[in-house]
C-alpha positions, 0 to 999 in steps of 0.5 A: 500500500505504501508503494502505491501512495509513493507512486501516486505522489510521484505522479502528481509531482510529475504532472505538476512539473509538466504543467508548470513547464508548459505554462512557462513555455507559453509565456516565453514563446509569447514574449516578443522582447526576447531573442531566439537564443534567450527564448531557447535558454529559458525553455531549456531551464523550464525543463530542468526546474520550472518552479525555480526558473518561473520565479527568475523569469518573472523577476526579469 
């Protein structure tokens, strides 16, 4: 039973990670002030730690 709970928690974390990365992708893609290289750099960062870099992107 504990294994099932662990898998459920991991699944929720993975879904959250994907949704936040997708949200950041859309925001970066729509930002016309960024160059292509900057957009690609932010998108790559979104794949690694989307919650941390979303905050960094919003500060910028």
